[in-house]
N, C-alpha and C positions, 0 to 999 in steps of 0.2 A: 675554137679556142680551147686550151687545156683546161681540164677540170681542177687542176691544182691551185689552191689558194695561196697567197703569200704567207710565208712562214711555215707552210706544211708541205714538205717536199714529197711525201709519200701518200697523202690523203687529200682528197677534195673535202672541203669543210663547209657545210651549209651553215649559214649564220645561226648562232645560238646553240650549235650542236656541241656537246661535251666531248672533247677529244679523249678524255681519260675515263670514260664510262667503263666500269668494271665488267669483265666477261663472266661467264658461268663459273661458279665457285669462288668469285671474288677476285680472280686474277685480272690483270689489265687485258682488255680486249685486243686481239691481234688486229692488224690493219684492215682485214677483210671482214671483221665481225663486230657487232655491237649488241649490247644488252640494254633494253629500255624497260625500266620498272613501271608498272601501273600500280600506283600507291593508293589502294582502297583499304579502308580500315579492316573490313571483314573478308575481303575478296582480293587481296593483293596477288599479283602474279608478274612474271617476267615475259618480255618479248625478246627472243633470241633471233638475231638477224645475221645472215652470211651464207656464202656458198658451201655446199656439201654437208649441211646439217642433217639432212634426212638419213644419210649413211650412219650417223652417230646417234640417231634419235632413240634407238632402243636403250643404249647406255644411259642417255639423259633421263629417260622415263624410269629406268630401273633405279637410278640414284635418287631421283626426286620423289617417286611414288612406289616405294618397295612393296612387294607382295600383291600388286594389283593385276587384274586381267583386263583385256581390252577388246573393244569392237571397233574395227576400222571401217568407217563409212566413206565411200568414194564413188566416182562415176566411171563409166567405161573408158572415157578418153584419158582421164588422169591415171587410171589403173594401168593403161597401156604404157604410159611413160614412167610412172614413179612407184607403183605398188611393189614391184619386185625389189627395189632398193629399200623401201621401208620394211617389207617382210623379212628380208635378209638381216636387217638391223635388229628387228624384234626377235628373230630366231637366235641371233648371236648373243643377245642379252638374256636368253632363256625365258622370254615372256610369253604367256599364253594369250592367244587372240583369235578372234573370228573376223571375217570380212563380209561386208554388206556393200554390194555394188548396185548403183541405180543408173538411170538414163541421164545423160548430160543435159543441161539446159534449164531454163527458168520453169519449165513444165514440171520439174521434180519438186518444186516448192508447192506441193498440193496435199490435200487431205489423204488421197489414196497412197501416195508415196510415203508420206509421214507414217501412215498406218503400217505399211510394209516394213519400214525401218524399225518402228517400235516392236513389231512382231519378231524381227531378226534379233534384236537385242534381248528380248525375253526368251527366245528359243535358244540363245547361246548361254542362258542361265547366268547372265552377269548379275552381280549383287550391287547393292546401292553404293558400296565403297569402290566399285570398279570404275573404269573410265572409258568413255567413247573417244575416238580420234577422228577428227574431220580432216580428211586428206583431199583437198581440192580448192575450188574458188569460192566465191561468196554464196552460191546456191548451196553447196555442200556444207559450208560453215553455218549458214542460217538454219538449214534443215536439221543438221546434227545437234546444234546447240539447243534447238527447240525440243528435240527428242530427249536430250540429256536433262533439260529443265523440268520435264514432266514425268518421265518413267521412274517408277519407284519413288515418286514425289521429289525427285531431284538427284541426279548423278553428276559426277564431275566429267569434264571433257577437255580435250586438248585440241587446239587449232593448229593445223599444219597447212597454211595457205599456199597455194601454188600459182596464183595470179597476182599481178601487181595491184589490182584493185583490192583484192582480199588482204594482201600483205600490209597495205597502208590504211585500210579503212575497216572493212566488214569483220575481220578477225579480231579486232580490238574493240572493247567497250561493252560486250555482252548483249548486244541486240540480236535476237533470234526470231525466227518466224517463218510463216508460209504465206502464200498469196491466196486470194479468193477471187471469184468473178467480180467482186465489188472493188478490188484494188489490190495493190502490192503491200505485203508485210502487215496485213491487218489483223492477223492472228499470230500471237507469239508471246514470248516472255523475255524479260531481262534476266540473263543468266551468264555470269562471267566465266570465261574459261579458266582452267587451272594453270595453263601455260600456252604460249604461242611460239611455235618454231617455224620461222620464215626462212626457208632455204632459197636464197636468191638464184641459185643455179637452175631451179625449176622454171624460172622465167624465160630461160633460153629456148624452151620447147613451145612457147606461146606463139600463136599466130600474131603477126605484127599488128593487125587490127585490134586484137584483144589487149596487147600490151599498151598501145596508144590509148585505148579506152580507159585502162587503169590509170594512165598518166593524168587524166582529168581530175582524179581525186587527189593526186599530188599537188597539182596547180591550185586546187581548192584551198589548201592550207595557207598558201601565200595570199590568196584573194580574200580570205576571211579577216586575218589580222596580222599578217606578217609580210609587209611589202618588201623587206630585205630578202626574204626567201624567194619571193616571186622574181625579184631581180636576179638572184643567183640562178634560178631555173632558166631565165632568159639567156644567160651566158652558158650554162652547163647542160642544157637539155639533150644535146646530141650525145654527150658522154653518159647521161642517164640511160638513154635508149641503147647505147652500145654495150653497156655493162661495165663492170669494174668498180673502183672505189666510189665514183660519183653516184652510181646506182644505190649502193649500200647507204651512202650518206643521205640521199634523198628519201629513202625508205625509213631510215632511222629518225630523221628529222620529222617526217610526217607522223610516225608513230608517237614520237615524243610530244608533238603538238596535240594529238588526239588524247594521249594519256593525261595531259594536264587538264583538259576540259572534262574528261570522264571523272577525274579525281574530285572535281568540285561539283559535278552534277551527274551522278551515275545514271539516273533514270530519266534524264531529259525533262526536268521540270523548269529549267531556266536556260542558262547560257549554252548548254550543249546543243540546243536547237540551231546554233550558228553553223554546226557541222552539216546542216541540211542545205547550205547554199546551193542553189540550182536544182535541188531535188524535188521541190514541189512541181515545178514545170516538167522536170525530167520524168518523174513518176507518171504524170498525166500523159506524156508522150508514149511511155512504155505501155500504158493501159490502152490507149487508142490504137496502138500497133499490135495489140494482143500478145505482147511479150515475144514477138517474132524476131529472133536474133538475126535473121537474114536482113531485116529492115533496120533494126536498132538494137544495140546492146546497152547495158546500163550506163557504162561510162560515157558513151556517146550522148545518151540522154542527159547526163549531168553536164557535159560540155555545152550542149545547146541550151540547157536549162540555166547554166551560169551566165551565158550570153544574154538570154532573155531577162534574167534578173537585173543585169547591168543596164540593158536597154530600157526596161521598165523604170529603173531608178533614174535614168536620164530623162525619161518622159515626165517623171514626177519632180523634176528639177532638184534631184538629190545628188547626182553624180555628173561629172564632166564627160562630155563626148570623147575627149582625148583619152581618158582612162578606159572607156569602153573600147576605143580603137586599139589601145595598147594590149588589153587582155585578149581581144579577139585575134589580133595579129599573132600573139604567141600560140594560141590554140591552133590556128591555121598552120603556123610553122611546124608544129608537132605532127600535123596531119589529122586533126580532129575536126568534126563538123561543128558549125556554129549557126547554121540556118535551117529553118523548117523545110525548105525545098530540097535539102540534102537527104531527107528521109524518103525512101521510095514509097509510092502508093498514097492512097487517100488518108488524110488525117481527120476527116470529118469536119465538123463545124466548131466554132468557138463555144457553143453550148455543150458539145460533146466533151471538149477539153475541160470546161468548167465543171461538168458533172464529175469528172475524174478528180479534179482538184478539191471539190467539196467532200470527197471521201478520204482526203488526206488526213493523216493522224494529227497534223498540226492545226486542223480546224477546231475551234473552241466555241461551242454553242452557236454554230453557223457563221462565226466570224473568221475571216481569212487571216492567217498569219504567214507572212513571207519573210525570207531573209533578203534584205535589200542592202544597198551599199552607198556610201558617200564618196567612194574612191577606192583605189587599189589598197587592199588591206584594211578597209574601213567598213566592214559589213556589220549589220545590226539587225535585231529582231523587230519587225514592223507588225504590230498587232492591229487588228481591225482595218485591214486594207479594203477599200471599197470594192465589192465584187464587180460592180458595173465597170469600174475603171479597168479591171483585169480583163473582163470579157471584151471590152472595146479594143484593148491592146492586142489581145489574141486574134480578134477578127481582122484587125489591120495586118497583123503578121501573116495570117493565112491568106489574105488577099494580095500579099507580096509587097506591102508598104514597109518602108524602113522603120517607121515609128520613131525616128529621132531626127 
């Protein structure tokens, strides 16, 4: 089915998306580009979305941050595809910069790599008023943002996300950090970027598996509190995967949804926790698979985690099995995993998964907090979920029982 919505001959329009959102400089955005403001009192910034933005990034930075120098942090895979374009843009704008390249993958969110990036920034003699640039996916964004948050007691940084997951989620909202042997993202700071430049053309270089993994975070926004958006995705997902206006619309709608939540709860003391739908289960699965991307990548963990959250909600008589079946069918259509037996290798025991869950940042004084649901678009924060109920549920899932 076409992605074009009635009354919009040139653009697919996700529900609630402002067709007249202004572009950079206040001009009306062209059909292929959107600007989403993140309206924070002291840390407001823009998210610029559209194809070809990396080629003009130097001019954008020179206009918005005159007189600054930069350190571009990226990984070898992203550098191969996109560093030349960004470097040419920075050179054309006459900007001074250095480049720090790390190894791709979740393993770079470590103390050792963090130290090497800090050393690179200091060796480049960047001052506190200069900026770091995170060119890459969520790993690079989290790592670079953490470095920016602590070097010289806080530097500015710009997110240039190159994966779907990072464009719709991790580049927005200021969560930064690294992993430890105890779990994911347990060391970090809230540190908002000064700007997000999401060049949607970079997504064309992604492996299809990685693109689909990022789509899980797009579907999440519909499942949290926007059933109309989920319905729109059910109709338009093929066009989102194929590229073009529907892709830009889905990204912009997702960013706008996250920006609204971040505005009212910047440091996740309340409703922002809803954005973690599927993540408590997903992070535990990443932990027991030792962050091995051959077995499981983050978005796949979120897809399975969201399914588990809906299954557990059904078991707790909160959610209809029909809603579970519908959300699972959509994720399967897109090509995402929804079952534990789709993860290669041994996942350990229910106690192993519970140990990972108990290290989650959403645990408060030993009490479990989950994002559960009463139906599509009706997620809520459930405090004090009985640990034994979760352990039994996981034991059943590991044993191959449907649990519903």
